[in-house]
N, C-alpha and C positions, 0 to 999 in steps of 0.2 A: 282381106283377111281382118285390118283393123277395125272395120264396124263389127265383124262377127266376135272380134273379142270384147269389144265394147259391150255389145250384147251379153254375153257369157259373163263379163265382170259384174255386171249391173245385177245380176241375180244373186249375189252375194251379200246385197246389203237391204234385203227386204225389211229386216227387223234390226238394222244398225242403229247406232245411238248417234245423236245430232252431230255430237263431236267429231264423229268417223264415220259419216254417212256418205252416199254417192255425191253429194253436192262437194265434199271434201275431195273425194277422187277428181270429179271436175275442175275444182280448183287447183289442185296439184299439176293436173294435164295441162292447163293454160299456163301456170307458171313455168313449168317446164318448158313449154314452148317458147316463151319469151326467154329464158336463160340460154337455150340452144341458139336462138336467132341473134342473140348478144354477144355469145361466146366468140372469142377471137379466132378459135382454132377448128378443124373439122370435127363433128360430131355425128354418130349416127342417130338421127332425130327419132327414126323410127323406134330403134331400142327403146330409146327415152320415154316415148309415148306409149309404147306397150307396157313397160315397166310401171309408169305411172297410173295406167288403168288397172293393173293388176297389182298394186303392191301391198294394198289393204284387203284383199280378199278373204284374210284368215283373222281379221280385226276381230268381229264379232264374234268368232269361236272362242277367241281368246278371253273378250268381256264376259262370255259366260262361262268360262272356266273350263271350257271343253279343250283346250291347248294351252300350251304353257308360253310359247313363243309364235306371233302372228308372222314374223318375218321368217323363220324356218318353216312352218307349215306353208306358208304362202308362196315361198319360191318353189317348194315341190309341187303344188297345187298349179300355179301358174306353168310350171315346165310341161303338166300333162295337158293343160288347157290348149297350150301352144303347139304341142305334139299333135293332139287330135285335131286341129285346126291346119295341119301342114306345114308350121314352121320347120325352117331348117336347125340343124343342132348348134350351129353357130349362134344364131339368134337366140337360141332357147338358152344357151349357157351365158349369153351376156345378160338378158333380161333376169334370169335366175340371180346373177351375182347383185344385180341391182337393188333387187328385193331383199336378198339376204343382208346386203349391208345398209339399207335405209333406215333400220331403226336406230333412234336415238340412245337407248340404254342398253344396247348390245355391244361386243367387243370386236365387231367385223368392219375393217376399215375398207371404204371403196378403193377398188383399185384401178377402175376405169373412168375415163372423163364421164361417161354415161351415167356411172354410178355415182358418181360425185354430184352430178347435175340433178338427178332424182332425189338424193338426199338433201340438197339444198331447197329443191321446190318443195320438198315435204316439210321441212323446216320452217319455210317463209310462210306457209300456211299457219303456222303456230305464232307468227309474230303480227304485230300491227292490231288493227280494230277487229279484224276477224280472229285472230289468234286469241285475244282476250275474252271474245264472246265464247270460244269454244272451252276455254280454261274453265269459264263458270258454269258453262252446260255440263262438261264434264264432271266436275266437282260436286254439283248438284246429284248425278246420278250415283256418285260415290258415295254421297251424305257427309261430305267434307265442308266444315264451317266455311264461309266467305272469309271471315277474318275472327281472330282471337286474340285480344290484349294480352291474355294470359299465355299465350304461345309465340312470345314475339320471335321474330327471324334468328337473332343471336344465338337463341336457347334452343333453336328447332334443329334436332340432329337427324331428323328423316332426310331420306335421299330425295324425293320428290316435293317435300312441303306436307306439314300437317293440315295446313288450311290454304285455300285457293289464292289466298293474297300471299302467302310464303310461297306457293308453287311458280307464281310468277317470277318471284327474285330468285328462286333456286333454279329454275327450268327454263322458263322463257326468255326472261335477260341474258342468259348464258348461251343462246342460240347463236348470236353474231359469232363467237368465238369457235363454232363448230362449222362455219361455212367452208367448202372446199374449194371454191372458184371467186375471181374477183368479182365476177357480176352478181354472184350471190351475196357476197360480204357487203357491196354497195347498196343492194336493196334491203339487207338486213339491217344496215345502220340506220336507214330512214326508217323501216318498220318499229325497230327498237325504241328509237327516239319518240315516237309517239306513245309507246307503252309507257316510257319514263314519264312522258307529261300526264298521261293517266294515272299513274301512280302517285304522283304529286299531287294531283287533284284529288284522289283517293285519300292520301295522308292530312291533307287540310281539311277535308269533311271530317274523317273521324276524330282529330283533334278540335273540331268544333272552329276551326278559323274562317270557313267560308260557308 
């Protein structure tokens, strides 16, 4: 069934943005597998993999303004996909919760270790070198400026950041605090260190120091 789900999920990303495309899904799947392997307690890695493959099936619809919340819509859509492919209701419920709880900006807390691992995997793909690339790719789509000295971080009252530079500080560097597992926190610390190094170089260049 896993390959059937993979093929079905892939069809939802034909017009996806570079920041949330099928390669993002593949990276999240790989990270999730690594987290499962390193987690010290038993994990239903099949549920985690299914949830990773299906977690963003609604993302393109949200980006186009067709739905309000891709996690809510995606959880329902994933349930239908899995049901049509013969998954049991226990698996469907577990995957649906993972998807419903994975989103950074909602108020749904993951209640299972599988949901926590998916959330950590998704957030880890927003950190590090790939995460920086995704910030600037998505910011360009939105038309946000890379950096604007007229909008210093201290005066930016937006939630996500009015510039891509501010978004890195407001959202990306806050991700380590949102990790739910020890293995996720360890990886997040390493990736966040790289982001801080990048920001230091960015600041030096903007200031004309290097």
